[in-house]
C-alpha positions in Angstrom: 169.4 69.7 112.9 168.2 67.6 115.8 170.1 64.6 117.0 168.8 61.3 115.9 167.5 59.1 118.7 167.5 55.3 119.0 164.6 54.2 121.2 163.9 50.8 122.8 161.8 48.7 120.4 158.0 48.4 120.8 157.2 46.0 123.6 154.6 44.2 121.7 154.5 41.5 119.1 153.3 42.1 115.6 152.9 39.9 112.5 155.2 39.8 109.5 155.4 43.1 107.7 156.3 44.1 104.2 159.9 43.9 102.7 161.8 44.6 99.5 160.7 44.5 95.9 162.5 42.4 93.2 166.3 42.1 92.7 166.3 45.9 92.2 163.9 46.8 95.1 165.8 44.9 97.9 169.1 46.8 97.4 167.1 50.1 97.1 165.6 49.7 100.6 168.8 48.4 102.1 170.4 51.5 100.8 167.6 53.7 102.3 168.0 51.9 105.6 171.7 52.4 105.7 171.3 56.0 104.6 169.1 56.9 107.6 171.3 54.7 109.8 174.4 56.7 108.9 172.6 60.0 108.8 171.3 59.5 112.3 174.1 58.1 114.5 172.5 56.1 117.2 172.8 57.6 120.7 171.3 57.0 124.1 168.5 59.3 125.0 170.0 62.4 126.7 168.3 64.5 129.2 167.7 67.2 126.6 166.1 64.7 124.2 164.1 66.2 121.3 160.3 66.2 121.4 158.5 63.2 120.2 155.3 63.1 118.2 153.3 61.1 120.8 150.0 59.7 119.6 147.0 59.9 121.9 145.8 56.8 123.7 148.1 53.8 124.6 151.6 54.4 123.6 154.4 52.0 122.5 157.3 51.9 124.8 159.5 53.8 122.4 157.3 56.8 122.5 156.7 56.6 126.2 160.4 56.8 126.8 160.6 60.2 125.1 157.5 61.4 126.9 159.0 60.4 130.2 162.3 62.1 129.5 160.4 65.2 128.4 158.4 65.3 131.7 161.5 65.5 133.9 162.0 68.6 135.9 159.5 71.0 137.4 157.9 73.9 135.7 155.0 76.3 136.3 151.7 75.2 134.8 151.2 76.9 131.4 154.9 77.8 131.2 156.5 76.4 128.0 159.6 74.2 128.1 162.8 75.3 126.3 162.0 73.0 123.5 158.4 74.3 123.2 159.8 77.9 123.1 161.9 77.1 120.1 159.3 75.0 118.3 156.1 76.9 118.8 156.6 79.5 116.0 154.4 82.4 115.3 150.7 82.0 116.0 149.8 84.6 113.4 151.6 82.7 110.7 149.7 79.4 111.2 146.2 80.6 112.4 143.6 80.2 109.7 141.2 83.1 108.9 138.0 83.0 111.0 134.6 84.5 110.5 132.4 85.7 113.4 128.7 84.8 114.0 126.7 86.5 116.6 123.2 85.9 118.0 120.9 85.8 121.0 119.3 82.7 122.5 115.9 83.0 124.2 112.9 80.9 125.3 109.7 81.1 123.3 108.6 84.2 125.2 111.7 86.2 124.4 113.4 85.6 127.8 117.2 85.4 127.4 118.7 82.1 128.3 122.1 82.5 130.0 124.8 79.8 130.0 123.4 78.1 126.9 126.2 76.1 125.2 126.9 77.1 121.5 129.3 74.9 119.6 130.4 74.0 116.1 129.1 70.6 115.1 132.2 69.8 113.0 134.6 71.3 115.5 133.2 70.7 119.0 136.3 72.1 120.6 135.1 75.6 119.4 132.3 76.4 121.9 131.0 79.4 123.9 128.4 80.0 126.6 125.8 82.8 126.2 126.0 85.7 128.6 123.3 86.8 131.0 121.5 88.5 128.2 121.6 85.3 126.1 124.1 86.8 123.6 127.0 84.9 122.1 129.7 85.4 119.4 131.5 82.4 117.9 134.2 82.2 115.3 134.3 79.6 112.4 137.3 78.8 110.3 136.9 80.2 106.8 135.7 77.7 104.2 134.7 75.0 106.7 131.2 73.6 107.2 129.1 75.8 109.5 126.5 74.2 111.6 125.9 75.3 115.2 124.3 73.3 118.0 122.7 75.2 120.9 121.9 73.1 124.0 120.6 73.9 127.5 119.4 71.5 130.2 115.6 71.1 129.9 115.3 72.4 126.4 115.2 70.8 122.9 118.6 71.2 121.1 118.7 73.7 118.2 120.8 73.4 115.0 121.7 76.6 113.1 123.2 76.5 109.6 124.9 79.2 107.6 122.2 81.8 106.6 123.4 81.8 103.0 125.8 79.0 101.9 127.7 81.3 99.5 127.6 84.3 101.8 129.7 85.2 104.8 129.0 83.8 108.2 129.0 87.2 109.8 125.7 89.1 109.8 123.3 90.9 112.0 122.6 89.3 115.4 119.6 86.9 115.1 117.3 85.5 117.8 117.3 81.7 118.2 114.5 80.1 120.3 114.9 77.1 122.5 111.7 75.1 123.3 111.3 73.2 126.6 111.8 69.4 126.4 109.3 67.9 128.7 110.6 64.4 128.1 113.7 65.1 130.2 112.5 67.8 132.6 109.4 69.9 133.2 109.3 73.5 131.8 111.4 75.9 133.8 108.3 78.0 134.7 104.9 77.5 136.2 103.8 75.1 138.9 100.7 73.3 140.0 98.5 75.4 142.3 96.9 78.8 142.0 97.1 81.1 139.0 100.0 83.5 139.1 99.6 86.7 137.1 102.2 89.4 136.2 101.2 92.6 134.3 101.8 96.3 134.1 98.3 97.2 135.4 95.5 95.4 137.2 91.9 96.4 137.7 88.4 94.9 138.5 85.4 95.3 136.3 81.8 95.7 137.5 81.8 92.0 138.3 83.9 91.5 141.5 84.8 88.0 140.4 86.5 89.1 137.2 89.6 91.3 136.9 91.5 92.7 134.0 95.3 92.6 133.5 96.8 94.8 130.8 100.3 95.4 129.5 102.9 92.5 129.2 100.6 90.0 130.9 102.4 86.8 132.0 100.3 84.1 133.5 101.4 80.7 134.8 99.0 78.0 135.9 99.9 74.3 136.4 103.0 74.3 134.2 101.2 76.2 131.5 102.0 79.8 130.4 99.8 82.4 128.8 101.3 85.6 127.4 99.2 88.5 125.9 98.7 92.3 125.9 95.4 92.1 127.7 93.7 89.3 129.6 90.3 89.2 131.4 90.0 86.4 134.0 86.7 85.2 135.4 87.3 83.4 138.6 83.9 81.8 138.7 84.0 80.2 135.2 87.8 79.7 135.3 87.9 81.3 131.9 90.5 83.7 130.5 89.9 86.0 127.5 93.1 87.2 125.9 93.8 89.7 123.2 96.9 91.0 121.5 99.8 88.7 120.5 98.4 85.7 122.4 100.9 83.0 123.2 100.2 79.7 125.1 102.8 77.1 126.0 101.8 73.9 127.7 102.3 70.2 127.4 105.0 70.7 124.8 102.8 72.7 122.4 103.3 76.3 121.2 100.0 78.0 120.4 99.8 81.7 119.3 97.2 84.0 117.7 95.4 87.3 117.7 92.9 86.6 120.4 91.4 83.7 122.3 89.4 82.2 125.2 90.9 79.6 127.5 89.7 77.3 130.2 92.6 77.5 132.7 92.0 74.4 134.7 90.8 72.2 131.8 93.6 73.5 129.5 91.2 73.8 126.6 90.1 76.8 124.6 90.1 78.5 121.2 92.5 80.8 119.4 91.6 82.9 116.4 94.0 83.4 113.5 96.1 80.9 115.2 99.4 79.1 114.7 100.3 75.8 116.5 103.7 74.3 116.7 104.1 70.7 118.0 107.7 70.6 119.0 108.1 66.9 119.6 107.4 66.0 116.0 108.2 69.4 114.4 104.7 70.0 113.0 103.3 73.5 112.1 99.5 73.9 112.0 97.7 77.1 111.1 94.0 78.0 110.8 91.4 80.7 111.2 90.2 79.0 114.4 92.2 76.5 116.5 90.2 74.8 119.2 91.9 72.6 121.8 89.3 70.1 122.8 91.3 67.8 125.0 94.8 67.4 126.4 96.4 66.5 123.0 93.5 67.0 120.5 93.0 70.0 118.3 90.3 71.0 115.8 91.2 73.6 113.2 89.1 75.5 110.7 90.6 76.4 107.2 93.7 74.6 108.3 97.2 73.8 107.0 99.7 71.3 108.4 103.4 70.8 107.5 106.7 69.9 109.1 108.5 72.4 106.8 110.0 75.6 108.1 109.4 79.0 106.5 106.5 81.1 105.5 106.2 79.3 102.2 106.6 75.6 103.0 107.8 73.1 100.4 104.8 70.9 101.0 101.8 70.9 103.2 98.3 69.5 103.8 95.4 72.0 103.6 91.7 71.5 104.2 88.4 72.9 105.3 88.7 71.2 108.6 91.5 69.4 110.5 91.2 67.1 113.5 94.6 66.2 114.9 95.8 64.2 117.9 99.4 64.6 119.1 101.2 61.2 118.9 98.4 59.9 116.7 96.9 60.9 113.4 95.6 64.0 111.7 92.3 63.9 109.6 91.7 66.6 106.9 88.3 67.0 105.3 88.1 68.4 101.8 91.9 68.4 101.8 94.7 69.1 99.3 98.3 68.1 99.1 100.2 71.3 98.1 103.7 71.9 96.8 104.9 75.5 97.3 101.3 76.5 98.1 100.1 75.1 94.8 97.5 72.3 94.9 98.7 69.0 93.5 96.2 66.4 94.8 92.6 66.8 96.1 90.9 64.4 98.4 87.7 64.6 100.3 89.4 62.9 103.2 93.0 62.6 104.1 94.7 60.8 107.0 98.3 61.6 107.9 100.5 60.6 111.0 101.4 63.1 113.7 103.5 60.8 115.8 106.3 61.0 118.2 106.3 57.3 119.3 105.7 54.0 117.5 102.3 54.0 115.8 100.6 51.5 113.5 100.4 52.7 109.8 101.7 52.6 106.3 105.3 53.5 105.5 106.5 55.2 102.4 106.7 52.8 99.4 109.7 51.6 97.4 109.3 52.0 93.6 111.6 50.9 90.7 111.5 49.4 87.3 113.7 46.4 86.2 113.6 45.9 82.4 114.8 42.3 82.3 114.5 40.7 85.7 111.6 42.1 87.8 109.6 44.5 85.7 107.6 47.2 87.6 108.6 46.8 91.2 106.5 48.4 94.0 106.8 47.5 97.7 104.4 49.0 100.3 105.4 48.4 104.0 102.8 48.4 106.8 104.1 49.0 110.3 102.3 47.5 113.3 103.1 48.5 116.9 101.9 45.3 118.5 103.0 45.9 122.1 105.5 47.9 124.0 108.2 45.3 123.3 107.2 43.9 119.9 106.6 45.5 116.6 106.2 44.2 113.0 106.4 45.3 109.4 104.5 43.7 106.7 106.0 44.0 103.2 103.8 43.6 100.2 105.9 43.7 97.0 104.5 43.5 93.5 106.8 42.6 90.6 105.1 42.5 87.3 107.4 39.8 85.9 107.6 37.7 89.1 104.4 38.1 91.0 103.5 39.2 94.6 106.0 38.7 97.4 104.8 38.8 101.0 107.3 39.5 103.7 107.0 39.9 107.5 109.6 41.4 109.9 109.2 41.1 113.6 111.4 42.9 116.2 111.3 42.2 119.9 112.9 43.1 123.2 112.3 41.0 126.4 112.4 42.2 130.0 115.5 40.0 130.5 117.5 41.9 128.1 117.1 39.7 125.0 116.4 41.2 121.6 116.1 40.1 118.1 114.7 40.3 114.6 112.8 37.6 112.6 112.1 38.1 108.9 110.6 35.8 106.2 109.2 36.3 102.7 107.6 34.0 100.2 106.9 34.3 96.5 105.3 32.1 93.8 107.7 33.1 90.9 105.8 33.1 87.6 108.8 33.9 85.5 110.0 31.0 83.3 113.8 30.8 83.3 116.4 28.6 81.5 120.1 29.3 82.1 123.4 27.9 83.2 126.1 29.3 85.4 129.2 27.3 86.0 128.2 23.9 87.5 124.6 25.1 88.1 121.7 25.3 85.7 118.0 25.8 86.0 115.0 25.2 83.8 112.1 26.7 85.8 108.5 26.9 84.9 105.9 29.3 86.3 105.0 28.7 90.0 108.5 28.2 91.4 108.4 28.6 95.2 110.9 31.2 96.4 111.5 32.2 100.0 114.0 33.8 102.4 114.5 33.6 106.2 116.5 35.7 108.6 116.7 35.4 112.4 119.0 37.4 114.6 118.8 37.0 118.4 121.0 37.9 121.3 120.8 37.3 125.0 123.4 38.7 127.3 124.1 37.4 130.8 125.7 39.2 133.8 128.8 36.9 133.8 130.4 38.4 130.6 128.7 35.8 128.4 126.1 35.8 125.7 124.2 33.7 123.2 123.7 34.9 119.7 122.0 33.4 116.7 122.4 34.6 113.0 120.3 32.3 110.8 120.1 33.2 107.1 118.5 30.9 104.6 117.1 31.2 101.1 115.2 28.8 98.9 117.8 28.5 96.1 121.3 29.5 94.9 119.7 32.0 92.4 117.8 34.1 95.0 120.4 36.9 95.3 121.1 36.9 91.6 117.4 37.5 90.8 116.7 40.1 93.6 120.1 41.8 93.8 118.7 45.3 93.1 116.5 45.2 96.2 116.0 42.7 99.0 115.6 42.6 102.8 119.2 41.5 103.6 120.6 44.3 101.4 118.4 46.9 103.1 119.4 45.7 106.6 123.1 45.5 106.0 125.4 47.2 108.5 129.1 47.0 108.8 129.4 48.2 112.4 126.6 46.2 114.1 125.8 49.1 116.4 122.1 49.0 115.5 120.5 46.1 117.4 117.9 45.6 114.7 120.1 46.1 111.7 122.8 43.3 111.9 123.1 41.7 108.5 126.9 41.4 108.1 127.0 40.4 104.4 126.3 42.1 101.2 123.4 40.2 99.6 124.2 40.7 95.9 124.8 38.5 93.0 128.5 38.2 94.0 127.7 36.3 97.3 129.2 32.8 97.0 128.0 31.3 100.3 125.6 32.0 103.2 126.5 31.1 106.8 124.1 30.4 109.6 125.5 30.3 113.2 124.3 29.9 116.8 127.0 30.5 119.4 127.6 30.8 123.1 130.5 33.1 124.1 132.1 33.4 127.5 134.9 35.9 128.2 137.3 35.9 131.1 140.2 38.4 131.6 142.7 36.3 129.7 140.6 33.6 128.0 137.7 33.0 125.7 135.3 30.1 125.2 133.1 29.9 122.1 130.7 27.1 121.3 129.0 27.3 118.0 126.9 25.4 115.5 127.6 26.6 111.9 125.8 25.7 108.7 127.0 26.8 105.2 125.1 27.1 102.0 127.6 27.0 99.0 126.1 28.9 96.1 129.0 27.8 93.7 127.9 24.1 93.7 124.7 22.5 92.3 124.2 20.6 95.6 125.2 21.2 99.2 125.7 17.5 100.0 129.5 17.7 100.1 129.8 21.0 102.0 131.3 20.6 105.4 129.1 21.7 108.3 130.3 22.2 111.9 128.0 20.5 114.4 129.4 21.9 116.8 132.6 23.9 116.9 134.1 24.6 120.3 137.2 26.9 120.7 139.1 27.8 123.8 141.9 30.3 123.7 144.0 32.3 126.1 145.9 35.5 125.6 149.7 35.6 126.1 150.3 35.8 129.8 153.2 35.4 132.2 153.7 31.8 133.5 153.7 32.1 137.3 156.7 34.2 138.4 159.0 33.1 135.6 160.2 35.1 132.6 158.3 32.7 130.4 154.9 33.5 128.7 152.2 31.0 127.8 149.3 31.0 125.4 146.9 28.3 124.3 144.8 27.7 121.2 142.4 24.8 120.9 139.4 23.8 118.8 137.1 20.8 118.6 134.9 20.2 115.5 132.4 17.6 114.5 132.4 17.9 110.7 129.2 16.6 109.0 128.1 16.3 105.4 125.9 13.8 103.4 128.6 12.9 100.9 132.3 12.5 101.8 134.5 12.1 104.9 133.1 13.3 108.2 133.9 12.9 111.9 135.5 14.4 115.0 138.6 16.6 115.0 140.5 18.0 118.1 143.4 20.4 117.7 145.5 21.6 120.7 148.4 24.1 120.4 150.1 25.4 123.6 153.0 27.9 123.0 155.7 29.1 125.4 157.8 32.2 124.6 160.6 34.1 126.3 160.6 37.9 125.4 163.9 39.6 126.0 165.4 43.0 125.3 169.0 42.7 124.0 171.5 45.5 124.3 168.7 47.8 125.2 167.9 48.0 121.5 166.4 44.8 120.1 163.3 42.9 121.1 164.1 39.2 120.8 161.3 36.6 121.4 162.1 32.9 120.9 159.2 30.5 121.2 158.3 26.8 121.0 155.0 25.1 120.6 153.5 21.6 120.4 150.5 20.9 118.2 148.4 17.8 118.6 145.7 16.9 116.1 143.3 13.9 116.9 140.5 12.6 114.7 137.9 9.9 114.5 135.9 9.3 111.3 132.4 7.9 111.2 131.7 7.9 107.5 131.3 5.0 105.0 134.1 6.1 102.7 136.7 3.3 102.2 139.8 3.4 104.3 143.5 2.9 103.3 144.3 1.7 106.9 142.6 -0.6 109.4 141.5 2.2 111.7 139.3 5.3 111.5 141.1 7.0 114.3 144.4 8.8 114.1 146.6 11.5 115.4 149.3 13.9 114.3 151.9 15.5 116.6 154.4 18.1 115.6 156.7 20.6 117.2 157.2 24.1 116.0 159.9 26.5 117.1 161.2 29.9 116.0 162.2 33.4 117.0 161.4 37.0 116.2 163.8 39.9 116.5 162.9 43.6 115.8 164.0 47.1 116.6 163.1 50.6 115.7 165.0 53.8 114.9 163.4 57.2 114.6 164.0 60.8 114.1 161.9 63.8 114.8 162.0 66.9 112.6 160.7 70.4 113.6 159.0 71.8 110.5 156.5 74.5 111.6 154.8 74.5 108.2 151.1 74.5 107.3 150.0 73.9 110.8 152.4 70.9 111.3 155.0 71.5 114.0 156.8 68.1 114.1 157.2 65.1 111.8 158.4 61.7 113.1 160.2 59.3 110.7 160.5 55.7 112.0 162.0 52.6 110.5 161.3 49.2 112.0 163.2 46.1 110.6 162.3 42.7 111.8 163.3 39.1 111.2 161.2 35.9 111.9 162.6 32.4 111.8 160.2 29.4 111.7 161.0 25.7 111.8 158.4 22.9 111.5 159.9 19.4 111.0 158.5 16.9 108.4 155.7 14.9 109.9 153.8 12.0 108.3 150.2 13.0 107.4 149.3 10.2 105.0 146.1 9.2 106.9 144.9 12.7 107.6 141.2 13.1 106.7 140.3 15.7 104.2 138.4 17.8 106.8 141.7 18.5 108.6 144.3 21.0 107.5 147.7 19.7 106.4 150.8 21.4 107.8 153.8 21.3 105.6 157.4 21.1 106.6 158.9 24.6 107.0 162.4 26.0 107.5 162.3 29.6 106.6 163.3 33.2 107.4 161.0 36.1 106.9 162.4 39.6 106.8 160.5 42.8 106.8 161.0 46.6 107.1 158.3 49.2 107.9 158.7 52.9 107.2 156.3 55.5 108.7 156.0 59.3 108.7 153.7 60.7 111.3 152.8 64.4 111.5 151.8 66.3 114.7 149.5 69.3 114.4 148.9 71.7 117.3 146.1 74.2 117.3 147.6 77.4 118.7 144.2 78.7 119.7 142.7 75.7 121.4 145.9 73.9 122.3 144.5 70.6 121.0 147.1 68.2 119.5 146.3 65.8 116.6 148.3 63.2 114.8 148.2 62.0 111.2 150.1 59.2 109.7 151.3 60.5 106.3 153.1 57.4 105.0 153.2 53.8 106.0 155.2 51.4 103.8 155.7 47.7 104.6 157.8 45.3 102.5 158.1 41.6 103.4 159.7 38.5 101.8 160.4 34.9 102.9 163.5 32.9 102.2 162.8 29.1 102.0 165.9 27.2 103.3 164.5 23.9 102.3 164.0 25.0 98.7 167.5 26.5 98.7 169.0 23.1 99.6 166.8 21.1 97.2 168.8 19.1 94.7 167.9 20.3 91.2 167.2 17.4 88.8 167.8 17.5 85.1 165.0 19.0 83.2 163.4 20.7 86.2 163.4 24.4 87.2 166.2 25.7 89.4 165.9 26.6 93.0 163.5 29.4 93.8 163.9 30.0 97.6 162.7 33.6 97.5 158.9 34.1 97.9 156.9 36.9 96.4 157.4 40.3 97.9 154.4 41.6 99.8 154.0 45.4 99.7 151.6 47.5 101.8 151.5 51.2 101.1 149.2 53.8 102.8 149.4 57.5 102.0 147.4 60.2 103.7 149.3 63.4 103.0 146.2 65.5 103.7 142.9 64.7 105.4 141.1 64.8 102.1 143.2 62.3 100.2 144.0 58.7 100.9 145.8 56.1 98.8 146.3 52.4 99.6 148.2 49.6 97.7 148.4 45.9 98.4 150.6 44.2 95.9 152.6 41.0 95.4 155.7 40.8 93.2 157.2 37.5 91.9 160.9 38.0 92.1 161.5 34.9 90.0 159.6 36.1 86.9 159.8 39.9 87.6 156.0 40.2 87.2 153.2 41.2 89.5 150.9 38.4 90.7 148.5 40.7 92.4 147.9 44.4 92.5 145.2 46.3 94.4 144.9 50.1 94.5 142.4 52.4 96.2 142.4 56.2 95.8 139.9 58.4 97.6 139.5 62.1 97.4 137.0 64.3 99.2 136.5 67.9 100.3 134.7 69.9 103.0 131.6 70.3 100.8 131.1 66.5 100.6 132.3 65.9 97.1 134.0 62.4 96.9 135.8 60.4 94.2 137.1 56.8 94.8 138.9 54.6 92.3 139.7 51.0 92.9 141.8 48.6 90.8 141.8 44.9 91.4 144.2 42.5 89.5 145.0 38.8 90.2 147.1 37.1 87.5 145.0 35.1 85.0 141.9 35.4 87.2 140.7 39.0 87.8 141.2 42.5 86.5 138.6 45.1 87.2 138.2 48.9 87.8 135.7 50.3 90.3 134.8 54.0 90.1 132.5 56.1 92.3 132.0 59.8 91.9 129.8 62.1 94.0 129.4 65.8 93.4 127.6 68.2 95.7 126.1 70.6 93.1 124.5 72.6 95.9 124.1 71.9 99.7 120.8 70.2 98.8 121.6 68.5 95.4 124.2 65.9 94.7 124.8 63.5 91.8 126.5 60.1 91.9 128.1 57.9 89.3 129.2 54.3 89.9 131.0 52.1 87.4 132.4 48.6 87.6 134.4 47.4 84.6 135.7 43.9 83.8 139.1 44.7 82.2 139.7 41.0 81.1 136.7 41.3 78.8 136.7 45.1 78.4 133.0 45.2 79.4 131.0 47.1 82.0 129.5 45.0 84.8 127.6 48.0 86.4 126.9 51.6 85.5 124.7 53.5 87.9 123.6 57.2 87.8 121.7 58.8 90.6 120.5 62.2 91.6 119.5 63.0 95.2 117.8 66.3 96.3 117.4 67.1 100.0 115.4 69.8 101.7 114.6 70.4 105.4 111.4 68.4 105.3 111.8 66.0 102.3 114.2 64.3 99.9 114.0 62.4 96.7 116.5 60.0 95.0 116.3 58.9 91.4 118.6 56.3 90.1 119.3 54.4 86.9 121.4 51.2 86.6 122.7 49.0 83.8 123.9 45.7 85.2 125.4 42.7 83.4 125.7 39.2 84.9 128.0 36.7 83.0 126.7 33.2 82.7 128.4 30.0 81.4 130.0 30.1 78.0 130.3 33.8 78.1 126.6 34.4 77.9 125.6 37.9 79.2 122.4 38.5 81.3 121.7 42.3 81.2 119.3 44.2 83.4 118.3 47.8 83.5 116.8 49.2 86.7 115.0 52.5 87.3 114.3 53.5 90.9 112.6 56.5 92.7 112.6 57.0 96.4 110.7 59.8 98.0 111.0 60.6 101.7 108.7 63.1 103.5 110.2 63.9 106.9 107.8 64.4 109.8 105.4 61.6 108.8 
């Protein structure tokens, strides 16, 4: 067994962590702490210290100490240390079974492409380069997803999936074609200037201005390539007549057929029994006669067009004639829409997009049916590419029970770097509604005006500052309850804000209680931040917004903790100024300043000890008409706060060499925080300021973590996974412990609830989290929240969530998703109110995906609870069809 090691504590501050349970839990964790303490006698780190599981990225001081000790001494690169020799184990015992896949990468003419990169999408560390003949062989771990990405400079990337999902990866070598990407670089062959011809044989006919090339003819002219078995070139007319497996590549198009005639300089011509592939928008076109009439315009006789791969496409357009312009539209005369080569719809004229850039036109519609709220619901978007920097989408939405809603979204980018989105919709609601919900009620007749507005804008400056606006307004508090199944805000929601034109940060459903609008200026320095904002809040839980506090403006200035000159002291500052406004109630100015000085110290080379002291000054001035209890509308509050935090950490590292895990690190971090705030008079404090209570307390916490290290013996890559994280915390109130108990009152209760945080990730496919609060005085849970998530490599997922707050909330949320096949998945969502034993939502959906289309069908039963227990049910059916390539 390895020696236990005591390491210097983390050199960083953290907030209070979890601690014991009830009267039984606290002794249990004290016992566990003492058990590991006695099992692992604390020693200084010796020169032969055991290996540490060192996470990637910035490391705490405790881990860096082990790493530094491990790095002492010289060794030859690639030569293992003594510790590595003993811990590595047998590679054959841990390596997973692999399957080989071989193939050849070529250009469209069959020319091998050497040094093309072939890598696994799900495991980018597994990669190979093709040899000089374009061949490659790559191994994939058994049972894992198999998608290859083939890339080469100047060519479009190619994705290769498993030939048969249920079959082996291995198979006969296949040819994979890369097409030139002219958006990044010109094709790697051809050049402007004279025609260059390569062939097995050359000869002149009777006309001295025409010559004949036969056998593997390869012609380049002005970045265009012509390949055929036989080509006759007339130098007077600049015309080439080609026969036998004719292939033309130029301007990003691939054109092939049995025979054809081409104008070399004009780059026009005709191909018979031809096939055309538009690489940029992945469109296949076939016809008896394909005529290229201009640089990007084709006319096709007895034509078909589809973005679907394969000899028998899932869907396609066919017609007697086709006129198509790349990056524009295709027009089919006497056309049909076919599914699996079977006609479904006939039309004498059909217009479809063949675009690679923004183009004006209709988008696919949204269709659903809401039994109780909306009725038949159809939304048809129309996209308008106004200018290079501005586009717009017009939404026309018909709801049989509500009327017609018109919406307009405009997106813009300016030359100065600003960008934004503006959206608005309006509806004359013809539904008559009478209902109550809490303090709100409505008795609407037909013709109620409903509207919504959204504006997101951001301008960034070169001095690390920016201005951003997020304005969200709706006509009434019922808007998101009536349109919760589908609305613009819900469709534009994003949690990561990475998309500049998809930045709605709230879920616009019936559970939304308030809507915030802000405009802010933010300036960042290395150690400070200034934010000036105007914030307006719509409170949906009240019948009127007159008493809701608004901030006009709010200005905050904060600094990070930094060393004070050359002293051992550290300084940080927090400050905020608000002008609180509302029509009813107290309003006025509020300034809050809080500087803090701390003195971090390491005691006995084991404990991190940080005492601190702060002063907080709060100043206010009221300008409302509410009656006063004093003679002045101005006031101030000053108070001092002091305290200290002490923490340490002990750890032990185990060599396991099991199931791909070579080491496991167990760490225990206890900490204690003392806080003292004296009693300060706050009798004149306005209600828009936060009261600060007297405090004299000790918070104690302990954190347990288990972290596993995995090392891939083949690639040498090291990964880390935190298996277990458990935090327990509790506060002891010294003031409450000293309180004199009066007759007839409850006894002293100095112990607060126990906060518990538990995270389990024993394997990458399973996670469990718990956030609970235990009242040690009554022995009951005041709050319990559990989340369990399961998933697998196929994409199957199952999540269960449980929410409980004593006397307020108890619900269960369930989401199940099953991948029936790689193309078909089903999903079930249920939200159940355990207090009433009734379902709030039940949703069933089926989604089917193919290479060039997908369809999603869903059915939902939703219930909204109104005042006096009245239920408002709604049933929604929705169908969403997506045709890729349009």
